[in-house]
N, C-alpha and C positions, 0 to 999 in steps of 0.2 A: 173875220171875228175881231171885235174891237177890244184892244188892250187898255185897261184902266191904270193910269199912273197914280201913285199916291200923292195926296195933296202936300203942299209945302208944310202945312201945320202938322199933318200926321207924321211926315218924315222927321221934322224937328223933334216931335214928341218921342218918337222911337229912339232917336239919337240920344235924347236927354235921359230916357229910361236906361239905355245901355250904359251911359256914363255913370248913372247912380249905382247900377249893379257892379260896374267895374270899381267904383270907389269903395263900395261896401266890401267887395272881395279883397281889395288892396288893404283895407283897414284890418280885416281878419288876418290877412297874410303877414301883416306887420307884427302881430302878437307873437311873442316868443313862448313856445311851449316849455313848461317845466314840470317834470315828474318828481314829486316830493314824497318821501317816505318818513313816517313817524318812527319813534323808537318803540312804541307799544300800541296797545289797542286804543279804541276810541273811548278814553276816559277823560275826566275833567281837564287835565292839562292840555289835551289835544285841541281844546277850544282856542288856544293861542294861535293856532294855524287855521282852524275852521271858520273863525269869526271874520278875519280879513278876506277869506275866500267867499263866504256867504254875503258879505257886504259889498263885494265887488271892488275891494281895494287893489287886488292883484290885477284885475281887468283894467282898472283905471290907469295902471302903470304899463298897459299893453303887454300883459303876461297872461298866458293861458295855463293856469296852474291846476294840477290834480294832486290831491292829498290822499295817500293810502295809509292804512294801519300797518304797524310793524310787529315784530316778535322778539325784540331785543336790540340793543345798540350795536352789538357785534354784527348782526345780520344786516342792519341798515348800512353800516360802514362798508361791508362786503358788496352789497348791491349797488351802492354809489360807485365803488371802485370798478365794478364790472360794467358800468354804463347802463344798467337796467333802470337806474334812477339818476336824475341830474343833481338833486340836492336831497338833504335829509336832516333829521334831528337825532343826535347821538351823543352818548357819554364821551367826554374828552379823553378819558383814560382808554376807552376802547379804540378811539381814533389813534392815539399814541401807540398803542400796542400793535395795531395793524401796520402803521407806518414803519415801526422799528423791526417788525418781523417780515416785512415785504419791501425791502429797500429798492428792489428793481422793478416793482409793479409799475406798469406804464401809465396808470391813471389813478394815482393815490389821492384820496379825498383830503381836503384841507378845511379847517374851521375858519369861518369869517365873522361869526357873531356869537358871543357868549350869552346864553339865556339863563341857565341855572348857575349863577355865580358861585354858589356853594353846592357841593355834592349832596344829593338827597340820601346817600347811603347811611344806614344806621344799623345798630344791633338792637334787637327786640327780644324781650324775655317776659315771662309771667312773674309777677311779684311773689307768688307762692313758691317759686323755685328758690327763693333766697338770693337771687342775683339782683344787686343794686348798683354796683359800680363795675368798671372794666376789670378790676382786680378779681372780682368774683367769678370771672369767666375761666380762670385757670383750671385746667383739667376737665372742663365741661364738654358736652356733646353739642357741636354747632351744626347747623344745617342751612343749605342754600343750593340753588342750581349752580352748576359749575361755571356758568357764564355770568352770574350775578355780579354787578359792579362792586358791591360791598364785599362779597366773597373773594374776588380777585385782588381787592385792595386791602384785604385783611392783614397781610404782613405789615403794612404801613400803620394801621390802627394798633396792632399788637405791639409794634416797636414803640409807638408814641406813648403807650400806656403800660409798658413793661409786663405784658402778658406772656406767660410761658406756653406750655403745650396745651392744645385743644385737639379734639378729634372731630373730623368732618364727615357729614353724610350728605350725599348729593341726591337731589330729587327733581321732579318736574315742578315748574313754578306753581301749578295749581295745587300741589300737595304741601308746599312749604308751611303755610300757616296752620293747616290741618294737623300736620305732624307735631308742631309746637304745642297746640292746644291739647292734643292727645297725649302729650308727654313723651313722645318718641325721642325728642331732642330737647336740649335745655334752652337754646337760644338760636336765633336766626339772623341773617343779614338780609337787607332788602331796602327799597326806597321807603322812607318813613311814611310818606303819605299814602303809599299803596299797602304796605304790610299792616299798618295799624288798623286801617279800615277793614282789611280782610280778616284780621283777628277778631274784631268786633262782630263781623258778620257771622262768625262761628260761635257767638254766644258769650264772649268775654267783654266785660266792661272796660272802657278806656282807662279808668283809674286803676285797674288791675294789671296794666301793662307797663313795663319798664322800657323806655325808649332812650337809646344812647346815640344821638346823631354824631356822625363822624366829625363834622366841623366843630362841635362842642367839646370834642376830646382830642384836640391836637392835630386833626387831619384837615388841612386847609386846601383840599383839592377842588378844582373846578368841576362842575357837573356837565350838563348837556349843552351842546352848542349846535348852531346851524352849520352844516358842512356842505361842501360842493365838490364835485369832481374837478380835477385839474383841467381836463379837456374842456369842460363846459365853462369854467371860469376864464380860461384863456380866450375862448371864442365869444363869450357873452358877458363881459365884465359889467356893462351897463345894466343888463338884465338882472344880474345878481344884486347890484345896488338898488334897483327898483324893487326887487323882492324884499329886501331888508327894510326899505321905506314903508312898504305896505304892511309888512309884519309888525313893525314898530307901531304904526297907527292902530292896527288891530289889537295889539297888546294893551294899549291905553284903554281901549273900549272894554276889554276883558276885565281889567283892574277896576274900571269905573262901574261896571255892571256885571258881576260874576253870574248872577241869576240869569240874565239875558244871554250870557255866553253859554250856559248850560242848556238853555232852550235851543240854541243853535246846534249844540252837540246832539240833543235829542232828535232834532230834525234829520241828522245824519244817521243816527243809530237809535231807532225807536225803542229798543229793549232796555236802555240804560235806566238806572234808578236815579232820578234827578236830584233828590235830596242827598244821596250818598255822593254823587259826583260833584255837587256843589261844595260839600265839605272837603272832598279831595282836592278840588281846584284851589280853594282858599288855603288849605294846608300847604300845597305846593308853592303858591305865590309867596306866602310868608316865610317858608323855609329856604327857598332857593332864588327867588326873583327880587322880592322887596326886602333885601337884607342890608345890614350895615355895610358889608363888604361891597355889595353892588352899588350902593349909594356913594361910597368913597371912591370906587374905581370908575364909575360911570356904567350905566346899563349897556351891555353889549361888548364892553371892553375887557381886556386882560392886562395884568401887570407883568412885565418881563421877569422880575425876580421870583414871583410866585409861580409863574408858568415854568420857569427853569427848575425850581424845586420840585414841582409836580413831575416834570419829565424825568428827573433823576430818581424819584421815588418809584415811578411806574417802571422804569428800566430795571430797577433792582427787584421790586416785588413781583413783576410779571416775567422776570428772567428773559428779556427780549434778546433777539439775535444781535441787534445793534442798539446803541444808546439812542434814546429819543432825541431828535433834532427839533428844537422848538421853532426854528426858522422854517422848517418844512411843514409843521402841523398847523401853524397859524399864519394867516395873511391879513395884514392891515390894509386900510384904504378903501373899504367898501361900506363902512357904516354910515348911517345918516348923521347929521350934525348933532353935537352934544345937546343943543337946545331941543331938537326933535326927539331925542332919546331920554329926556328928563321925565321919566314915568313916576317920579316920586311926588310930583305936584298934582297928580290925578286924584280926585276925590271919589272914594268908593261909596256906592249907594248903600 
């Protein structure tokens, strides 16, 4: 029986094909996987992370990123600490509280980029209640979930505005605005861009709502930051820098085209109300990202005196086991250049 040997051309072709497959496999293998968790559901602000994902900016940086919805900053911090997620988006106060209450945790998350330069926390009430200023909250019935950022930071707001005693009612987040509209409580705390729209969705006009943002009433706390687990940061510092570069590029796109950003969000969660989420996104950008403080400090950065003051306030208000250590909660050296982070030159459509 005659054995047929492959031709030289066929053999070279096969070798070339193998080389291409190997190169492709190597390219995929070089991508660093990153599991990222948001602080909340897929709402307007989530587009800050979904746009760079959809446009391939993370992939361009050789990152294989997945973005999942969350159920509150506290949960995000805990899941990053547990190793279930590598990175996340969470309230700075929640991160500080975790660090100070778990000083021996083996994988404490740290913040590497400030996104919400000002906390979105606010007090909201209906005008018909007669509440117009913080002083009017004395003796009133307040309501919020126990883990709400504004609720936990209430002692700071109360001290800054000389507010005396109030009574608190805890509830599930889905009931907060309903109970306010129903008259079960006099005022609530919540993120301004979330609670205001939720109140409107329950039939109350925006002009009939009193909104007292914490930053406008003496509480200059930072808001949400991008956090990363210590272990992941130690092993993959360049991947973290790459993530922040891609995120910053995506943020510019979101600012330039909010409507397009919401279309990206809609592709991820088809049941969202595009008009509502576009309003929410614009409110969030104006209240927390495109602020005078962010412009003065630089998008993504923090200032040591302000961070130290916040650490002291959180330690007192949250009654933490240890005092918050700012050197432990914030890590410098991972941000893109100042020029690349200049989001204030972006023209919005």
